[in-house]
C-alpha positions in Angstrom: 136.0 -123.1 31.1 135.1 -124.3 34.0 131.7 -124.6 35.7 128.1 -123.5 34.6 125.0 -123.4 36.7 121.6 -122.0 35.8 118.0 -122.2 37.0 114.6 -121.0 35.8 111.3 -121.3 37.6 109.4 -119.9 40.5 111.9 -120.3 43.4 114.6 -117.8 44.3 117.6 -118.2 41.9 120.4 -117.0 44.1 120.5 -119.9 46.6 120.5 -122.4 43.8 123.2 -120.6 41.8 125.6 -120.2 44.8 125.0 -123.7 46.0 125.7 -125.0 42.5 128.9 -123.0 42.2 130.1 -124.4 45.5 129.4 -127.9 44.3 131.6 -127.2 41.2 134.5 -125.7 43.2 136.3 -129.0 43.0 136.8 -128.5 39.3 139.3 -125.6 39.9 138.7 -122.0 38.9 140.1 -118.5 39.5 136.9 -116.3 39.5 133.2 -116.5 39.7 130.1 -114.6 38.7 126.3 -114.7 38.2 123.5 -112.8 36.5 119.8 -112.7 37.5 116.9 -111.4 35.6 114.9 -109.0 37.7 113.0 -105.7 37.5 113.1 -105.7 33.7 116.9 -105.9 33.5 119.9 -108.0 34.5 121.8 -107.8 37.8 125.4 -109.0 37.5 128.0 -109.8 40.2 131.5 -111.0 39.5 134.6 -111.5 41.7 138.1 -112.8 41.4 138.8 -115.5 43.9 136.5 -118.0 45.6 132.8 -118.5 45.5 132.6 -117.4 49.1 133.8 -114.0 48.0 131.2 -113.7 45.4 128.5 -114.9 47.9 129.6 -112.1 50.3 129.1 -109.5 47.6 125.5 -110.7 46.6 122.7 -109.3 48.9 121.0 -112.2 50.7 117.5 -110.8 49.7 118.3 -110.3 46.0 115.1 -111.2 44.2 114.8 -113.0 40.9 114.0 -116.6 40.0 115.9 -116.9 36.7 119.7 -116.8 36.6 123.0 -118.1 35.3 126.4 -118.5 37.1 129.9 -119.5 36.3 133.3 -120.4 37.7 136.1 -119.5 35.3 139.5 -121.1 34.7 141.3 -118.6 32.6 142.0 -119.4 28.9 141.9 -116.1 27.1 142.9 -113.1 29.2 144.3 -112.7 32.7 142.5 -113.4 36.0 140.5 -110.1 36.4 137.0 -109.2 37.3 136.5 -107.8 33.8 137.4 -111.2 32.3 135.1 -113.1 34.7 131.8 -114.4 33.5 128.9 -113.6 32.8 129.7 -111.4 29.8 127.2 -108.8 28.6 126.3 -107.4 25.2 126.8 -103.6 24.6 123.5 -102.5 26.3 123.5 -105.0 29.2 120.4 -106.9 28.1 122.0 -110.2 27.3 124.3 -112.2 29.5 126.4 -115.2 28.5 128.4 -117.8 30.4 130.7 -120.0 28.3 132.9 -123.1 28.7 135.2 -123.8 25.7 137.2 -121.8 23.2 136.1 -119.7 20.2 138.8 -120.4 17.7 137.9 -117.7 15.2 137.6 -115.1 18.0 140.2 -112.7 16.3 138.3 -112.4 13.0 134.9 -112.1 14.7 136.1 -109.5 17.2 137.7 -107.4 14.4 134.4 -107.4 12.5 132.4 -106.4 15.5 134.8 -103.7 16.5 134.7 -102.3 12.9 131.0 -102.0 13.4 131.5 -100.0 16.6 131.2 -102.7 19.3 133.3 -101.9 22.4 134.8 -104.9 24.2 135.1 -104.8 27.9 137.2 -107.9 28.4 140.1 -109.9 26.8 138.0 -113.1 26.6 136.8 -115.0 23.5 133.5 -115.5 25.4 132.5 -111.9 25.1 132.3 -112.3 21.3 129.3 -114.6 21.8 127.3 -112.0 23.8 127.8 -109.4 21.0 127.0 -111.8 18.2 123.8 -113.0 19.9 122.8 -109.4 20.6 123.1 -108.4 16.9 121.0 -111.3 15.7 118.5 -110.7 18.5 118.1 -107.1 17.4 117.4 -108.1 13.8 120.6 -107.3 12.0 120.1 -110.2 9.7 116.8 -110.3 7.7 117.1 -114.1 7.6 117.0 -114.3 11.4 113.7 -113.3 13.1 114.3 -110.4 15.6 113.4 -110.8 19.3 113.7 -114.6 19.1 116.2 -115.9 21.7 116.6 -119.4 20.2 117.0 -118.1 16.7 119.6 -115.5 17.8 121.7 -118.1 19.6 121.5 -120.6 16.7 122.5 -117.8 14.2 125.5 -116.8 16.3 126.7 -120.3 16.7 126.6 -120.9 13.0 129.4 -118.3 12.5 131.7 -119.3 15.3 134.3 -122.1 15.3 135.4 -124.0 18.4 133.9 -125.6 21.4 131.2 -124.3 23.7 128.8 -125.1 26.5 126.8 -121.9 27.0 123.9 -120.5 28.9 122.3 -117.3 27.7 120.0 -115.0 29.7 117.8 -112.4 28.0 116.4 -109.4 30.0 113.5 -109.2 27.4 112.6 -112.9 28.0 113.1 -113.3 31.8 111.2 -116.6 31.8 113.7 -118.7 29.9 117.3 -119.7 29.5 118.9 -120.7 26.2 121.7 -123.3 26.3 123.9 -124.9 23.6 126.6 -127.5 23.5 129.5 -128.4 21.2 132.3 -130.3 22.8 131.7 -129.0 26.3 129.2 -130.8 28.5 125.8 -129.6 29.6 123.0 -131.3 31.4 119.4 -130.0 32.0 117.7 -130.9 35.3 113.9 -131.3 35.4 112.1 -130.4 38.6 108.5 -129.5 39.7 108.0 -126.0 38.4 111.7 -125.4 38.3 114.4 -126.4 35.8 118.1 -126.4 36.1 121.3 -126.4 33.9 124.8 -127.4 34.8 128.1 -128.4 33.2 128.3 -131.3 35.7 125.4 -133.4 37.1 127.0 -133.1 40.5 125.6 -129.6 40.8 122.0 -130.9 40.2 121.7 -133.9 42.5 120.4 -131.9 45.5 117.5 -130.7 43.4 116.6 -133.4 40.9 117.6 -136.8 39.5 115.7 -136.4 36.2 118.0 -135.0 33.6 118.5 -134.5 29.9 122.1 -134.6 28.6 122.6 -132.3 25.7 124.6 -133.6 22.7 127.0 -131.7 20.5 125.2 -129.5 18.0 122.1 -129.0 20.2 120.4 -125.8 21.4 118.0 -126.0 24.3 115.2 -123.6 25.4 114.7 -124.1 29.1 111.8 -122.7 31.2 110.0 -123.6 34.4 108.1 -126.4 32.7 111.0 -128.2 31.2 113.2 -128.1 28.1 112.7 -128.1 24.3 115.8 -129.0 22.3 116.7 -128.2 18.7 119.6 -129.0 16.3 121.7 -125.9 15.8 120.9 -126.1 12.0 117.2 -126.7 12.5 114.8 -129.4 13.6 113.4 -130.5 16.9 115.3 -133.1 19.0 113.4 -135.7 21.0 114.6 -135.4 24.6 115.7 -138.6 26.4 115.0 -138.1 30.1 117.4 -140.1 32.2 117.7 -140.7 35.9 121.0 -139.9 37.7 122.4 -142.9 39.6 123.4 -142.7 43.2 127.1 -142.4 43.8 129.2 -144.0 46.6 130.8 -141.8 49.1 130.4 -138.4 50.6 131.9 -135.4 48.7 132.5 -133.5 52.0 135.7 -133.6 54.0 134.2 -135.6 56.9 136.6 -135.9 59.7 139.6 -135.1 57.5 141.2 -131.6 57.2 141.3 -131.9 53.4 139.5 -133.7 50.6 142.8 -135.1 49.2 143.7 -136.8 52.5 140.1 -138.2 52.8 140.3 -139.6 49.2 143.7 -141.1 49.8 142.2 -143.0 52.8 139.1 -144.0 50.8 141.2 -146.1 48.5 140.6 -149.5 50.2 136.8 -149.1 49.9 137.1 -147.7 46.4 139.2 -150.7 45.3 136.7 -153.1 46.8 133.9 -151.5 44.8 135.9 -151.6 41.6 136.6 -155.3 42.0 133.3 -156.4 43.5 131.4 -158.7 41.2 134.0 -158.4 38.5 136.5 -161.1 39.4 135.3 -164.8 39.6 137.5 -166.7 42.1 136.1 -170.1 41.2 137.1 -169.9 37.5 140.0 -167.5 38.0 138.5 -165.2 35.4 136.8 -161.8 35.2 133.8 -160.2 33.7 133.2 -156.6 32.6 129.7 -156.5 31.4 130.0 -153.0 30.2 132.4 -154.0 27.5 130.0 -156.5 26.0 132.8 -158.6 24.6 132.5 -162.4 24.1 135.6 -164.7 24.2 135.6 -164.8 20.4 135.8 -160.9 20.3 138.7 -161.0 22.7 140.4 -163.7 20.5 140.2 -161.3 17.4 142.0 -158.5 19.1 145.3 -157.7 17.5 146.4 -154.9 19.9 145.1 -152.7 22.7 145.6 -148.9 22.8 145.1 -146.9 25.9 144.5 -143.2 25.8 144.6 -140.7 28.6 146.0 -137.4 29.9 147.9 -136.6 33.1 147.2 -139.1 35.8 145.0 -141.2 33.5 147.9 -141.5 31.1 150.2 -142.9 33.8 147.4 -145.4 34.7 147.3 -146.3 31.0 151.1 -147.0 31.0 150.5 -149.4 33.9 147.6 -151.0 32.0 149.6 -151.4 28.8 152.4 -153.2 30.6 149.9 -155.5 32.4 148.2 -156.5 29.1 151.5 -157.2 27.3 153.1 -159.1 30.2 150.1 -161.3 31.1 147.9 -161.5 28.0 150.7 -161.2 25.5 148.8 -158.8 23.4 150.6 -155.8 22.0 149.6 -152.8 23.9 150.5 -149.1 23.9 149.6 -146.2 26.1 149.4 -142.8 24.4 148.8 -139.2 25.4 145.4 -138.4 24.0 146.3 -134.9 23.1 149.1 -136.1 20.9 147.2 -139.1 19.4 144.2 -137.1 18.1 146.4 -134.7 16.2 148.9 -137.0 14.4 146.5 -138.7 12.0 147.0 -142.1 13.7 146.7 -145.4 11.9 143.7 -147.2 13.5 143.6 -150.9 13.3 140.0 -152.0 13.0 140.8 -155.2 14.9 142.3 -153.3 17.8 140.5 -152.2 21.0 141.1 -148.7 22.3 140.3 -147.7 25.9 139.7 -144.0 26.6 140.6 -143.4 30.3 139.4 -140.3 32.2 138.2 -139.7 35.7 135.7 -137.0 34.8 134.8 -138.5 31.4 134.9 -135.0 30.1 138.6 -134.5 29.2 138.5 -132.7 25.9 141.6 -134.2 24.4 140.6 -137.7 25.3 137.1 -137.1 23.9 138.7 -135.8 20.7 140.8 -139.0 20.5 137.6 -141.1 20.9 136.0 -139.3 17.9 139.1 -139.7 15.8 139.1 -143.4 16.4 135.5 -143.6 15.5 136.0 -141.7 12.3 138.7 -144.1 11.3 136.5 -147.2 12.0 138.1 -148.3 15.2 136.5 -149.7 18.4 136.9 -147.5 21.5 135.4 -147.9 25.0 135.5 -145.7 28.0 137.2 -146.3 31.4 135.7 -143.5 33.4 134.4 -142.6 36.9 131.4 -140.4 36.1 128.2 -142.0 34.9 126.6 -140.2 32.0 129.8 -138.3 31.1 130.6 -137.3 27.6 133.2 -140.1 27.0 130.9 -142.7 28.4 128.1 -141.5 26.1 130.3 -141.2 23.1 131.7 -144.7 23.5 128.5 -146.4 24.4 130.4 -149.2 26.1 133.1 -149.3 28.7 134.0 -149.7 32.4 133.0 -147.5 35.3 135.8 -147.5 37.9 133.5 -146.8 40.8 135.8 -144.5 42.8 132.9 -142.5 44.1 133.1 -138.7 44.1 136.7 -137.4 43.7 136.5 -133.8 44.7 140.1 -132.8 45.3 141.7 -131.5 42.1 144.7 -133.8 42.4 143.6 -137.3 41.6 144.4 -140.2 44.0 141.8 -142.9 44.3 140.8 -142.5 40.7 144.4 -143.5 39.7 144.2 -146.6 41.8 140.8 -147.6 40.5 141.9 -147.0 36.9 144.8 -149.4 37.4 142.5 -151.9 39.2 140.0 -151.8 36.4 142.7 -152.4 33.8 144.0 -155.3 36.0 140.5 -156.8 35.7 140.5 -156.3 32.0 143.9 -157.9 31.7 142.7 -161.0 33.5 139.7 -161.2 31.3 142.0 -161.1 28.2 144.7 -163.3 29.6 142.3 -166.1 30.6 141.1 -166.3 27.0 144.7 -166.5 25.7 147.6 -167.4 28.0 146.5 -168.0 31.6 145.4 -171.3 33.0 142.5 -171.6 35.5 145.0 -172.2 38.3 147.0 -169.2 37.4 143.9 -167.2 37.1 142.7 -168.2 40.6 146.1 -167.1 42.0 145.8 -163.8 40.2 142.3 -163.2 41.6 143.4 -164.1 45.1 146.3 -161.7 45.0 144.2 -158.9 43.5 141.4 -159.2 46.0 144.0 -159.0 48.8 145.2 -155.6 47.7 142.5 -153.4 49.3 143.4 -154.8 52.8 147.1 -154.2 52.0 146.4 -150.6 51.1 144.4 -150.3 54.4 147.3 -151.7 56.3 149.9 -149.4 54.7 147.8 -146.3 55.3 147.5 -147.1 59.0 151.3 -147.0 59.3 152.8 -145.1 56.3 156.4 -144.9 57.5 158.8 -141.9 57.6 157.0 -139.7 55.1 157.7 -136.6 57.2 161.4 -137.0 56.9 161.1 -137.1 53.2 158.9 -134.0 53.3 161.8 -132.1 55.0 164.1 -133.2 52.2 161.9 -131.9 49.4 160.6 -128.6 50.8 163.8 -126.8 50.3 164.9 -128.8 47.2 165.5 -127.0 43.8 164.4 -130.2 42.1 163.3 -133.7 43.0 164.1 -136.7 40.8 161.8 -139.8 40.7 163.0 -143.1 39.3 161.4 -146.5 38.6 161.6 -149.3 36.1 158.9 -151.4 34.4 155.6 -151.0 36.2 157.3 -148.6 38.6 158.2 -146.1 35.9 154.7 -144.7 35.5 154.3 -144.8 39.3 157.4 -142.6 39.6 155.9 -140.2 37.0 152.6 -140.1 38.9 154.5 -139.3 42.1 156.3 -136.4 40.4 153.1 -135.1 39.0 151.4 -135.2 42.4 154.3 -133.3 44.1 154.2 -130.6 41.3 150.4 -130.3 41.4 149.9 -130.0 45.1 153.2 -128.5 46.4 154.5 -126.7 43.3 157.9 -128.4 43.8 159.9 -128.8 40.5 160.2 -132.5 39.7 161.2 -134.8 36.9 160.5 -138.5 36.5 162.4 -141.0 34.4 162.6 -144.7 33.8 165.6 -145.5 36.0 167.8 -146.8 33.2 167.4 -143.4 31.3 168.7 -141.4 34.3 172.3 -141.7 33.2 171.4 -140.4 29.7 170.9 -136.8 30.9 169.1 -136.2 34.2 172.1 -137.3 36.2 173.6 -133.9 35.2 171.1 -132.2 37.6 172.3 -134.1 40.7 174.2 -132.2 43.4 175.1 -133.1 46.9 171.9 -133.6 49.0 169.7 -133.6 45.9 166.6 -135.7 46.8 166.1 -138.8 44.6 163.0 -141.0 45.1 163.4 -144.5 43.8 160.5 -146.9 43.4 161.8 -150.5 43.5 159.4 -153.2 44.7 160.6 -156.8 44.7 160.3 -157.7 41.0 162.5 -158.9 38.2 163.8 -155.3 37.6 164.7 -154.5 41.2 168.4 -155.2 40.9 168.8 -153.1 37.8 167.0 -150.3 39.6 169.4 -150.6 42.5 172.3 -150.1 40.2 170.8 -146.7 39.2 170.3 -145.9 42.8 174.0 -146.4 43.5 174.8 -144.1 40.6 172.8 -141.4 42.3 174.4 -142.0 45.7 177.9 -141.8 44.0 177.0 -138.2 43.0 176.1 -137.2 46.6 172.4 -137.4 46.2 170.1 -138.4 49.1 168.0 -141.4 48.1 164.6 -142.4 49.5 163.7 -146.0 48.5 160.1 -147.2 48.3 160.4 -151.0 48.5 158.7 -154.2 49.4 158.4 -154.8 53.2 161.0 -157.2 54.5 163.3 -156.8 51.5 166.9 -156.6 52.5 167.7 -153.7 50.2 166.5 -151.1 52.8 170.1 -150.3 53.9 171.1 -149.2 50.5 169.2 -146.0 50.8 169.3 -143.0 53.1 165.6 -143.4 53.8 163.6 -146.5 53.6 159.8 -146.6 53.1 158.4 -150.1 52.9 155.0 -151.1 51.5 153.3 -154.5 52.0 154.3 -157.3 49.7 152.0 -158.2 46.8 152.4 -159.6 43.4 154.7 -157.5 41.3 151.8 -157.0 38.9 149.9 -155.1 41.5 152.8 -153.3 43.1 151.7 -149.9 41.6 148.6 -150.0 43.9 150.9 -150.0 46.9 154.0 -148.0 45.8 151.9 -145.0 44.7 150.6 -144.5 48.3 153.7 -143.0 49.9 154.0 -140.7 46.9 150.4 -139.5 47.4 151.1 -138.8 51.0 154.4 -137.1 50.2 152.6 -134.7 47.9 149.9 -134.0 50.5 152.2 -133.4 53.4 154.7 -131.3 51.4 151.8 -129.1 50.2 150.7 -128.8 53.8 154.2 -127.9 55.0 154.5 -125.2 52.3 151.1 -123.7 53.0 149.6 -124.6 49.6 145.9 -124.8 48.8 145.8 -128.6 48.9 142.4 -129.2 47.3 142.5 -126.3 44.9 146.0 -126.0 43.5 146.7 -122.9 41.6 146.2 -122.8 37.8 144.7 -126.3 37.8 141.2 -127.6 36.9 139.7 -131.0 37.8 137.9 -131.4 34.5 139.9 -130.1 31.5 137.3 -129.4 28.9 139.4 -127.3 26.6 142.5 -128.1 24.5 
């Protein structure tokens, strides 16, 4: 993986390809390349590093109106120019860009090499270029020669795995062939110009009219539009959709980094997530995208929440909210584990698949496993038209607006807020009175202003930065709803600053991690004023007794501040909503530590925003 852009028509291709790649930089990548059909052949440029380095290599006046481009996040093979996309067939007449993984690469490569094919890279993607070339040249009597669509379909019938591909043929310079299986692709339709991308964000500057490809489809794209086929035969009727406007600006604005901008966008993002969804008069909530009536809610036997990374920690918060308030059994699960353990799926349960991008491969795989087993699953996603949203058909958009930094901040908050709304909807049907519901709504609606107030005066974060920049390890602790907050804080610090961290429920610290503590070891304890606060403070004292330095994130005005070496207060709110406040200093800690250590804040090494492979 990571990003695909292509265009075909009458306008110069290079500006579109480079602009599209820049728009996809937020997804994370390590190299970039492009290929353009011109002068009867293919012109290819590839570079390790950023898109700007590729752009510097490409002549400004390079002609050609048909081309494909790619940003790569390494899966097979090291980060080298030879492994960058596009990949060519043996004679340089076919170019392929590919997101996904070819699982039977080894067997296919061995067969091709036995037939004399010489590979120039370590990637699985190059296999596709050589396979397509062989069918295109007529090696199989059952496949018509010189037919780009037939060649791509034949090649895909012998590979196993996932793919989103765009293929450029020197002998057919007026078209691009694309195909999808488990890795997203969207076709953009313009006036005498067509486009292709792995992310609609790359297309919005050129068109809002799009066709989303589904798994098992192959598309032939030219200047006049797109014709789509099933990989095994038959024409597909295209459903042309209109991309919706999104809230927010994907640029940095007045901020030095996207991550800092997105941290400070959280009050407005939370307002959007809650707007129109909570009903103060009745103390209830409505999530129309779920299409659930009270009788449907009454039948639920349990709630399962599935996510990866930050989304998983948001799921943990959501599961606790559902159990505490609605008294429905709920469990958060790591989607990559769930999908592979042959889970028991209760047909009367409701599963929520949580993903910022809506393209997370492991979460999408979990969705399909639930559907195969007859379960009900709905999406909780940020990106309209994403694969998870389309696969589920029903769900909740969290309305964070564009989140362009690789490390997620405002999406975490809005995932938690969306699940707080769902919890209210479920609890009012079961356990919560109208009066209690109105109090819940009042406290939830106050959170965006509390977030705004904290961000205006975040406390002694820089002192904590000094502690952790030289630390061998940082320990994060929390209990109850604060345990996943601690885990999210550790993840952010690792992602952005590359500081080794571990996070544990505070009560588990004495069952192993305490052995890591030395004098001056930094320990960050999340302990808002809730029913578990005193037990968390006991674990804090155990850390201090071993000589650790303790930073305490706590509720403003709480008398416990003196128990720690460093106090970071956050505004008071209901304990149910404390994660929306206590996560803020941890986000700022990760940002400022990364800054102090000279890290690439918005594009951390080795990471991708949208993980579309296993």
